[in-house]
Structure formats: structure tokens, C-alpha cells
GUBA-50262 format. One record per residue: residue in three letters; x, y, z of N, C-alpha, C, O in turn. Coordinates in steps of 0.02 Angstrom, whole numbers, plus 50000, padded with zeros to 5 digits. Layout:
REM GUBA-50262
ALAXYZXYZXYZXYZ;...
END
This chain:
REM GUBA-50262
MET500424994150000500005000050000500455006250000500915006750040;ILE500305010849955500695016949949500375022449991499765023349991;ASP500795026150027500575031750069500205036850026500445038849973;LYS499615038950049499195043750012499565050249998499435053349946;SER500005052450042500365058750030500815058349969500925063449935;LEU501085052549954501495051649894501055052149831501265055149781;ILE500465049349835500005049549778499765056649766499725058849708;THR499605060249818499345067049812499825071549774499605075649733;GLY500455070849786500955075149753501025073949679501305078149644;SER500795068249654500895066649583500245066649543500255065449482;THR499685067849575499035067349541498975072049481498745070049428;THR499175078249489499115083149434499535080849374499305081249317;THR500135078449387500565076049333500235070249296500265069849235;LEU499945065649334499625059849303499025061849260498915058949207;ILE498635066649283498065069049245498295072349180498015071149127;LEU498815076549185499085079749126499325074449076499215075149015;LYS499655069149100499905063849056499325060349020499375058948961;LEU498795058949056498215055749024497945060148968497785057648914;LEU497895066548981497625071148931498105072548874497905074748821;GLU498745071148885499225071648830499075066248778499155067348718;GLU498845060548801498705054948757498065055948717498035054148658;ARG497555058848749496915060148714496445064048760496535064148821;ASP495955067248730495435070648768495025065448806494885060048780;MET494835067148867494445062448908493945066148951494015072148964;TYR493435062548972492965065149022493175062349090493565057649094;GLY492915065249143493135063749211493145056449229493655053849250;TYR492575053049222492545046049242493035041849201493315036949226;GLN493125043649138493595040149095494305040849122494695036049119;MET494475046749147495135047849177495225043449239495755040349248;ILE494715043249280494745039249341494865031849324495295028549353;GLU494475029349277494535022349256495205020849223495525015749237;THR495435025249179496065024149143496655024349191497105020149186;LEU496645029049237497185029549286497225023349330497765020749344;ALA496645020849351496635014749392496895008849352497295004849377;LYS496675008249290496885002649248497635002849234497974997749240;LYS497895008649215498605009249198499065008349258499645006749250;SER498795009449318499215008949378499065002649418499275002149476;ASP498724997749388498534991649424498184993349489498314990349541;ASP497724998249485497305000449541497695003849598497435004349654;THR498295006049585498665009849635498355016749643498285019249699;PHE498165019849587497845026449588497095025649578496855024649522;ASN496725026249632496005025949631495725032649652495555033649710;LEU495695037249604495445043949619494695043949630494325039949600;LYS494475048249673493765049549683493595055749643494025059949631;ALA492965056349622492745062249585492875068549625493045073749597;GLY492805068149691492915073949734493645076149736493795081749758;THR494095071849714494805073649709494955076049638495305081049629;LEU494685072649589494845074149519494575080949496494945084949469;TYR493935082249508493625088249479493915094749505493985099449466;PRO494085095449569494425101649589495095102649554495275108349538;ILE495465097249542496095097849506495965100049434496305104549409;LEU495475096949401495315098949333495085106149329495285109749283;HIS494675108249376494425115249375495005120049385495025125349353;ASN495475118449428496065122649439496505122849377496745128149358;LEU496605117149346497005116949284496675120949229497005124249189;GLU496015120749227495645124549176495705132049190495805136049144;LYS495645133949253495705140949273496395143749255496455149549237;GLU496905139549260497595141549246497765141049171498325142749151;GLY497295138749130497405138249058497795132049037498045131748981;MET497855127149081498225121049065497795116049026498045112148986;VAL497145116249039496665112049004496065116348983495935121649012;GLU495715113948933495095117048912494565111648912494725105748903;SER493945113548923493405108648922492915110248867492845115948845;TYR492575105048845492045105848795491545100248807491705095148836;GLU490935101348784490415096348792490275092948726490305095948672;GLU490125086448731489995082548672489465077348688489455074548743;LYS489035075948640488525070848650488835063948648489265062548606;ALA488615059748693488845052848695488245048348711487775050648744;ASP488255042348689487715037548704487025040448688486565040048728;GLY486965043348629486315046148610486195053048638486375058048606;ALA485885053448696485675059948723486145062648777486135068648791;ARG486545058348807486985060448862487515065348837487825064248785;ILE487615070748875488135075548858488695074848910488575075048970;ARG489305073948885489875073248929490335079248921490395082248868;LYS490675080948976491155086348975491855083248967492085079649011;TYR492165084848911492835082248897493355087648913493205093648912;TYR493955085348928494505089848943495055088648892495195083048872;HIS495365094248871495885094248820496495097948846496435103248876;LEU497075095048837497705098048859497895103748812497915102748751;THR498045109548838498255115348798499015115148789499355111048820;SER499275119548747500005119948738500335122048804500885119748819;LYS500005126348842500265128248907500295122248954500765121448993;GLY499785117948950499765111848991500305106948970500595103449012;ARG500445106648905500985102148880501655104448908502075100248927;LYS501765110948909502395113648937502445111949012502985110149036;LEU501895112649047501885110949118502055103649128502435101849173;LEU501765099249087501895092049092502635090549081502925086449117;VAL502945093749032503665092749021504055094549083504505090849104;GLY503895100149114504225102249175504105097549233504555095949271;LYS503475095149239503305090449292503665083749284503875080749333;LYS503735081549222504105075249209504835076049231505115071549263;GLN505135081649212505835082849231505905083249306506375080549335;GLU505445086649337505435087249411505385080249442505735078849491;TRP504965075949414504885069149440505525065149433505725061649480;VAL505865065749376506495062149365507015064449416507355060249446;GLU507075070949426507555073549475507385071049545507835069149583;TYR506755071249563506535069049630506675061649641506975059849691;THR506455057449594506555050249603507295048349601507495043749636;THR507685051849561508405050549560508715052049628509115048149654;ALA508515057649658508785059549723508565054549777508965052649819;VAL507935052549776507685047649825508055041049816508265038049866;ASN508135038849755508485032549743509215032849765509475027949791;LYS509535038549756510225039349779510265038449854510705035049880;VAL509805041549890509805041049963509655033849984509985031150028;LEU509145030749953508955023949971509515018949956509555013649987;ASN509935020549908510475016049889511145018249919511675016649892;GLY511115021849974511725023750010512145029049975512745029349986;GLY511825033149935512195038449901512475036449834512825040349802;VAL512335030349813512595027849749512055028949696511475027049705;ARG512255032149642511775033349588511685026749549512165023449530;ILE511045025049538510905019049499510705021049429510395026249419;ALA510875016949381510705018449311509965017249300509685012149321;VAL509645021949267508935021249250508905019649176509165023449134;ILE508595014149159508535012049090507835013749066507345012349101;GLY507785016649008507115018048981507055024448951506515026148927;
END
């Protein structure tokens, strides 16, 4: 079980990454994130939507409505160019953070990261 505080710090980055791949609606993001993480990340709507609204307010994402399943209208989110730049920065920040943590956990020895 992963400590919730570790998950909280990476949620925005994970949402941005999902939206980099394609436009999605909220429940779709929740399901995709759970599936891609083997259920490690199980966001609640009450966690996701405030993050999305904040990202939209900051111009990182835009939303639009589209009909689905006949009459149902869903609100989709789209990553903006500003959001893409933020994601690049967040990815670099994550690499630096995990590298530093791994160095400490390995007694100060840098381990090679393949990938």
C-alpha cells in the first residue's frame, strides 16, 4: 500500500499525462488511471474535479461538451499547449526527485535508469 501523501503530490502530473494521450471526460480519467496503475491510483470524483477546475482556470486544460450515448452530454478535457509545457516540467521534476530519492535509498550511489 502506497502512502496517500505520495499519491497526492503526483496526481496533477498523472492527469496531465492522460490528457496528453487524448481528450477524456472525468470518469474516463478515473478508470484509465486505475487501469494503467494496476489500481494503485483510485481517484475519487471529489479529488479529480477540483484539480481539473484549477488546471482549467490556469489555462492548462480546456473543456468542451459533446454528446455521447445518444442523448447524454459529457464534459471532455483537452490539454493546451501551456499544459503540455507544464507536463514537460513536471516530468523533469519527477525524474530529478526520484533520482535523488533512489540515491539516498541506495546509500548515496547513483543507479542507472534504463528507459
